[in-house]
C-alpha positions as CSV (number, residue, x, y, z in Angstrom):
1,M,223.5,108.7,71.4
2,L,223.9,109.1,75.2
3,F,222.5,112.0,77.1
4,A,223.9,113.3,80.4
5,E,220.6,114.8,81.5
6,K,217.9,112.8,83.2
7,H,215.2,114.1,80.9
8,V,215.3,115.0,77.2
9,T,212.6,117.3,75.7
10,H,212.2,117.3,72.0
11,K,209.5,119.2,70.2
12,F,208.4,117.1,67.2
13,S,208.4,118.8,63.7
14,R,207.4,117.1,60.5
15,S,209.4,119.5,58.4
16,R,212.5,118.8,60.3
17,L,211.8,115.1,60.2
18,K,211.7,115.3,56.4
19,E,215.1,117.0,56.4
20,R,216.6,114.3,58.6
21,N,214.8,111.2,57.3
22,E,212.7,111.5,54.1
23,A,211.6,107.8,54.3
24,L,210.2,108.1,57.9
25,S,208.5,111.4,56.8
26,V,206.6,109.7,54.0
27,L,205.7,106.8,56.2
28,L,204.3,109.2,58.8
29,E,202.3,111.0,56.0
30,L,200.9,107.7,54.8
31,S,200.1,106.5,58.4
32,N,198.2,109.8,59.1
33,L,196.1,109.3,55.9
34,L,195.4,105.6,56.6
35,S,194.3,106.2,60.2
36,S,191.9,109.0,59.2
37,A,190.2,107.5,56.1
38,L,187.3,105.0,56.8
39,D,186.0,104.5,53.3
40,G,188.2,102.4,50.9
41,E,188.0,104.8,47.9
42,T,189.4,107.8,49.8
43,L,192.0,105.6,51.4
44,L,193.3,104.1,48.2
45,K,193.3,107.4,46.2
46,G,195.2,109.2,48.9
47,A,197.7,106.4,49.4
48,L,198.4,106.2,45.6
49,S,198.9,110.0,45.4
50,I,201.5,109.9,48.2
51,V,203.4,107.0,46.6
52,L,203.5,108.6,43.1
53,K,204.6,112.0,44.5
54,H,207.3,110.7,46.7
55,F,208.9,108.3,44.2
56,G,208.3,110.3,41.1
57,F,206.0,107.8,39.3
58,N,203.7,109.0,36.6
59,A,200.9,106.5,36.8
60,G,199.6,103.9,39.2
61,R,196.9,101.3,39.8
62,I,195.8,99.5,43.0
63,Y,194.2,96.1,42.8
64,L,192.5,94.3,45.6
65,M,192.2,90.5,45.9
66,D,188.6,89.3,45.4
67,S,186.8,87.5,48.2
68,K,187.5,84.1,46.7
69,K,191.3,84.8,46.2
70,Q,191.0,84.0,42.5
71,C,191.7,87.3,40.8
72,L,192.6,91.0,41.3
73,I,189.9,93.7,41.0
74,L,190.8,97.3,40.1
75,A,190.1,99.6,43.1
76,G,191.9,102.8,42.3
77,H,194.0,104.3,39.5
78,R,195.7,107.5,38.4
79,G,197.5,108.7,35.3
80,L,196.7,105.9,32.9
81,D,193.8,104.5,30.8
82,V,192.6,101.3,32.5
83,S,190.2,100.1,29.8
84,G,190.4,96.3,29.7
85,L,192.4,96.2,32.9
86,E,189.5,96.1,35.4
87,T,190.2,92.5,36.4
88,I,193.5,90.5,36.4
89,Q,193.8,86.8,36.9
90,L,196.5,85.5,39.2
91,D,198.2,83.7,36.4
92,E,198.2,86.8,34.2
93,G,200.9,89.4,33.8
94,F,203.4,90.7,36.3
95,S,200.6,92.0,38.6
96,G,199.2,88.5,38.9
97,K,202.7,87.1,39.4
98,S,203.5,89.6,42.2
99,A,200.3,88.6,44.0
100,R,200.9,84.9,43.4
101,T,204.5,84.8,44.5
102,K,204.2,87.6,47.2
103,S,207.2,89.3,45.4
104,F,208.3,92.8,44.6
105,I,208.7,93.0,40.8
106,A,210.5,95.8,38.8
107,Q,210.8,95.5,35.0
108,H,211.6,97.6,32.0
109,V,208.6,98.1,29.7
110,S,210.6,97.0,26.7
111,E,211.2,93.6,28.3
112,L,207.6,92.7,29.0
113,E,206.5,89.3,27.7
114,D,203.2,90.7,26.5
115,K,204.5,92.6,23.4
116,K,201.1,94.3,22.7
117,R,201.2,95.6,26.3
118,S,204.8,96.7,25.9
119,A,204.1,98.6,22.8
120,F,201.0,100.3,24.4
121,L,203.0,101.5,27.4
122,S,205.9,102.6,25.3
123,K,203.6,104.8,23.3
124,K,202.6,106.5,26.6
125,G,206.3,107.2,27.2
126,L,206.6,104.8,30.1
127,K,209.9,103.1,30.6
128,I,209.7,101.2,33.9
129,I,206.9,99.3,35.8
130,I,206.9,98.1,39.4
131,C,204.5,95.9,41.2
132,V,204.3,96.0,45.1
133,P,202.2,93.3,46.9
134,F,200.2,94.2,50.0
135,I,201.2,91.5,52.4
136,V,199.5,91.3,55.8
137,M,200.1,88.3,58.1
138,E,201.5,86.3,55.1
139,R,198.2,87.0,53.2
140,V,198.1,89.1,50.0
141,E,195.4,91.8,50.3
142,G,196.2,93.3,46.9
143,V,198.9,94.8,44.7
144,M,200.1,98.3,43.6
145,N,201.1,98.7,40.0
146,L,203.4,101.7,39.4
147,A,204.8,103.1,36.1
148,A,207.3,105.9,35.4
149,K,208.5,107.8,32.3
150,K,212.1,107.7,33.5
151,I,214.4,105.1,34.9
152,I,214.0,105.1,38.7
153,E,216.9,104.1,40.8
154,L,216.0,101.2,43.1
155,D,218.2,100.3,45.9
156,Q,217.4,98.0,48.8
157,E,216.3,100.9,51.0
158,R,213.8,102.2,48.5
159,M,212.4,98.7,47.8
160,D,212.0,98.1,51.5
161,L,210.2,101.4,51.9
162,L,207.8,100.5,49.1
163,M,207.1,97.1,50.6
164,T,206.6,98.7,54.0
165,M,204.1,101.2,52.5
166,G,202.4,98.3,50.7
167,H,202.1,96.5,54.1
168,Q,200.6,99.7,55.7
169,I,198.0,100.0,52.9
170,G,197.2,96.3,53.1
171,V,196.6,96.6,56.9
172,A,194.3,99.6,56.3
173,I,192.4,97.8,53.6
174,S,191.9,94.8,55.9
175,H,190.6,97.1,58.7
176,T,188.4,98.9,56.3
177,R,186.8,95.6,55.2
178,I,186.3,94.6,58.8
179,Y,184.7,97.9,59.6
180,R,182.5,97.7,56.5
181,D,181.5,94.1,57.4
182,L,180.8,95.1,61.0
183,Q,178.6,98.0,59.9
184,Q,176.7,95.6,57.7
185,K,176.3,93.1,60.5
186,L,175.1,95.9,62.8
187,K,172.6,97.0,60.2
188,E,171.3,93.4,59.9
189,V,171.1,93.0,63.7
190,D,169.1,96.3,63.9
191,E,166.7,95.1,61.1
192,K,166.3,91.7,62.9
193,Q,165.6,93.4,66.2
194,E,163.0,95.6,64.6
195,T,161.4,92.5,63.1
196,I,161.5,90.6,66.4
197,K,160.0,93.6,68.2
198,F,157.2,93.9,65.6
199,F,156.6,90.2,65.8
200,A,156.5,90.2,69.6
201,Y,154.1,93.1,69.7
202,S,151.9,91.5,67.1
203,I,151.9,88.1,68.8
204,S,151.2,89.6,72.2
205,H,148.4,91.8,70.9
206,D,146.9,89.0,68.8
207,L,147.1,86.5,71.7
208,K,145.6,88.8,74.3
209,S,142.3,89.7,72.6
210,P,141.1,86.2,71.8
211,A,142.4,84.9,75.1
212,I,140.2,87.5,76.9
213,G,137.3,86.6,74.7
214,L,137.8,82.9,75.5
215,Y,138.0,83.6,79.2
216,G,134.9,85.6,79.2
217,L,132.9,83.2,77.1
218,T,134.0,80.2,79.2
219,E,133.2,82.0,82.4
220,R,129.7,82.8,81.1
221,F,129.2,79.3,79.9
222,Y,130.4,77.9,83.3
223,R,128.0,80.3,85.2
224,Q,124.9,79.6,83.1
225,Y,125.3,75.9,82.6
226,D,126.9,74.9,85.8
227,E,124.0,72.6,86.9
228,L,124.2,70.7,83.6
229,L,127.9,69.9,83.8
230,D,129.3,66.9,85.4
231,D,132.5,66.9,87.4
232,T,134.6,66.3,84.3
233,G,133.0,69.2,82.4
234,K,133.6,71.5,85.4
235,V,137.3,70.5,85.4
236,Y,137.6,71.2,81.7
237,C,136.0,74.6,82.1
238,D,138.4,75.4,85.0
239,Q,141.4,74.4,82.9
240,I,140.2,76.6,80.0
241,L,139.9,79.5,82.3
242,K,143.4,79.0,83.8
243,T,144.9,78.6,80.4
244,A,143.2,81.7,79.0
245,K,144.4,83.7,82.0
246,Q,148.0,82.4,81.5
247,I,147.9,83.5,77.8
248,V,146.7,87.0,78.9
249,T,149.5,87.2,81.5
250,L,152.1,86.1,79.0
251,A,151.0,88.7,76.4
252,E,151.1,91.4,79.0
253,Q,154.6,90.4,80.2
254,I,155.9,90.3,76.6
255,N,154.8,93.9,76.2
256,D,156.3,94.7,79.6
257,Y,159.6,93.2,78.7
258,I,159.8,95.0,75.3
259,A,158.7,98.3,76.9
260,T,161.4,97.9,79.7
261,R,164.1,97.4,77.1
262,E,163.1,100.1,74.6
263,L,161.6,103.0,76.5
264,P,164.0,105.6,78.0
265,L,164.2,106.1,81.7
266,C,161.9,108.6,83.3
267,L,164.1,109.6,86.2
268,E,162.6,111.4,89.3
269,R,163.3,111.5,93.0
270,V,161.0,108.8,94.5
271,G,160.2,108.4,98.2
272,G,160.7,104.7,99.0
273,R,158.0,104.7,101.7
274,E,155.3,105.8,99.4
275,M,156.2,103.2,96.8
276,L,156.2,100.4,99.3
277,A,152.9,101.6,100.7
278,L,151.3,101.2,97.3
279,L,152.7,97.7,96.9
280,R,151.6,96.7,100.4
281,Q,148.1,97.8,99.5
282,E,148.2,95.9,96.2
283,F,149.2,92.6,97.8
284,S,147.3,93.1,101.1
285,E,144.5,90.6,100.2
286,T,146.9,87.8,99.3
287,L,149.1,88.5,102.4
288,K,146.0,88.4,104.6
289,E,144.6,85.2,103.1
290,R,147.9,83.3,103.5
291,N,148.7,84.9,106.9
292,I,152.1,86.2,105.6
293,T,153.8,89.2,107.2
294,L,155.5,91.8,105.1
295,S,158.2,94.0,106.8
296,E,159.9,97.1,105.5
297,P,163.3,98.7,106.2
298,P,163.3,101.3,109.0
299,F,164.9,103.9,106.7
300,L,164.4,104.6,103.0
301,P,165.8,107.8,101.4
302,E,164.5,109.6,98.3
303,I,166.1,107.9,95.4
304,L,166.6,109.0,91.8
305,M,165.0,106.3,89.6
306,D,162.2,105.5,87.2
307,E,159.4,105.0,89.6
308,L,157.2,102.9,87.2
309,L,160.0,100.5,86.4
310,I,161.3,100.0,90.0
311,T,157.7,99.5,91.2
312,R,157.3,96.9,88.5
313,A,160.6,95.2,89.7
314,F,159.4,95.1,93.3
315,R,156.0,93.8,92.2
316,N,157.7,91.0,90.3
317,L,160.0,90.1,93.2
318,L,157.1,90.0,95.7
319,D,154.9,88.0,93.3
320,N,157.9,85.6,92.8
321,A,158.2,85.1,96.6
322,L,154.4,84.5,96.9
323,K,154.3,82.0,94.0
324,Y,157.4,79.9,94.8
325,G,157.7,80.3,98.6
326,G,155.5,77.3,99.1
327,E,153.2,76.3,101.9
328,R,155.8,77.1,104.6
329,L,156.1,80.8,103.5
330,S,155.1,83.1,106.4
331,K,157.5,86.1,106.2
332,I,158.7,88.4,103.5
333,R,161.1,91.1,104.4
334,I,162.1,94.1,102.2
335,G,165.6,95.4,103.0
336,Y,167.7,98.4,102.0
337,E,171.4,99.3,102.3
338,Q,173.8,101.4,100.2
339,N,177.5,101.5,99.3
340,R,179.5,104.2,97.5
341,S,178.1,103.4,94.1
342,H,174.6,101.8,94.5
343,H,171.4,101.6,96.5
344,I,170.8,97.9,97.2
345,F,167.3,96.6,97.8
346,S,166.5,93.1,98.9
347,V,163.4,90.9,99.1
348,T,163.9,88.0,101.5
349,D,161.4,85.1,102.1
350,N,161.4,82.1,104.5
351,G,160.0,79.8,101.8
352,G,161.4,76.6,100.2
353,G,164.5,78.2,98.8
354,I,166.4,77.6,95.5
355,D,169.4,75.5,94.6
356,Q,172.2,78.1,94.1
357,E,173.7,76.4,91.1
358,E,170.4,76.8,89.2
359,A,169.6,80.3,90.6
360,E,171.2,82.3,87.8
361,K,169.0,80.6,85.2
362,L,166.0,82.4,86.8
363,F,167.0,85.8,85.2
364,Q,167.0,84.4,81.7
365,L,163.9,84.6,79.4
366,F,161.5,81.7,79.8
367,Q,163.8,79.9,82.2
368,R,162.1,78.1,85.1
369,L,163.2,75.6,87.6
370,E,162.1,72.0,87.3
371,T,160.6,72.2,90.8
372,S,158.2,75.0,89.8
373,R,156.8,73.5,86.6
374,Q,153.4,72.9,88.3
375,I,153.1,76.6,89.3
376,A,151.5,79.0,86.7
377,G,154.0,81.5,85.3
378,S,155.6,82.8,82.1
379,G,159.3,82.7,83.0
380,M,159.6,86.4,82.2
381,G,159.1,88.1,85.6
382,L,162.7,88.0,86.8
383,A,164.1,88.6,83.3
384,I,162.1,91.9,83.4
385,V,163.6,92.7,86.8
386,K,167.1,92.1,85.3
387,E,166.4,94.5,82.4
388,I,165.2,97.2,84.9
389,A,168.3,96.8,87.0
390,K,170.5,97.1,83.9
391,K,168.7,100.3,82.8
392,H,169.5,101.7,86.3
393,L,173.2,100.8,85.9
394,G,172.7,98.1,88.5
395,D,172.3,94.4,88.8
396,V,170.1,91.6,90.2
397,W,171.2,88.4,91.9
398,V,169.9,85.8,94.4
399,E,171.3,84.1,97.5
400,S,169.6,81.0,98.7
401,V,169.9,77.6,100.4
402,P,167.2,75.0,99.7
403,G,164.8,74.8,102.7
404,R,166.0,78.1,104.2
405,G,164.4,80.7,101.9
406,A,165.8,83.0,99.4
407,T,167.0,86.7,99.1
408,F,166.8,88.5,95.8
409,Y,168.9,91.7,95.5
410,L,168.3,94.6,93.2
411,S,170.8,97.4,92.9
412,V,170.3,100.9,91.5
413,S,173.2,103.2,90.7
414,R,173.7,106.3,92.8
415,N,175.2,108.1,89.8
416,L,172.2,108.5,87.6
417,E,172.3,112.3,87.7
418,S,174.4,112.4,84.6
419,M,171.8,110.3,82.7
420,D,169.1,112.6,84.0
421,S,170.9,115.7,82.8
């Protein structure tokens, strides 16, 4: 049909569609049901009711293919006793044949090969049976077995409609299975996460207490018996002290990492100057001993963020610069800029630098560069910084050239007000 007008407006009406095209109307009704039902039982019962009502069938059964594709399992029924019909093998009866051959089958009850079955259905007054396979991407998801007490006229259009409806039901069944499997997987992931968190908390707690005890006992031993120890004994004591301290640090950082991921943000407006002043005081002794200057940006606005987490991120970045900057490190500069979406902080040092190809590994758990193996560290500091950035809808990255220092960037979203509210 051609229209002279540039635009055609047509208000949709289901009742008028039914008058114009009954087949499209029933497909629409089935589609609405299948798109709204998430559980398989509701889906199949509703779909079977629509088919029986539209075509005038008196009874129906829906079978789904089992997971091993070896038999059909009854999943829904209406209008007929199903005792003894809960499972059908693929080489059994017309339902099995329909699934096996992917074919639409219609047959008079009187002509069934199984005469006992024929007599049973005849007693119920049934005259015709039809089997519709649910074919999705050349795969049979199940079959729909229909029966009527009167002869139903079947032309190509009605058979095509039944097969199309079978396809729709099959697609919905497939999606329902995927949804159910996904929900199960998510449940398993949640359970594993809880187990991992419990394990991590337990390990970190169980590691920390004996490590502190070991450190204290060794330190007391070293102090009281220093004169009795030879050089080798003193080296051993020193190594025990360093190892115990590393265990304590690792336990604390495991707890920090879990807390960073699990605890909700505590957003407040934070003055950047005050935060950096506290950090400067915290690192002042180390900076003075190593003759390193720490410079700050000339301007820092008040920023909506979690002060505890962002302070921890800066602490880790400064600690990282001090640890890995090397002997040549003499300057650390904290920078600030902003764009339309983010506040962007930076920590720049003039130390040894990092190979850019390996730089991204630094933000993964327990990842350390080969060049830093001799430096004490847990491999968690920058992973914690990354988690803090993600929680602030930002990111963390590094730019560096070996021998020319490194700059670590930390961005914080300027649109955290919605999270705060």
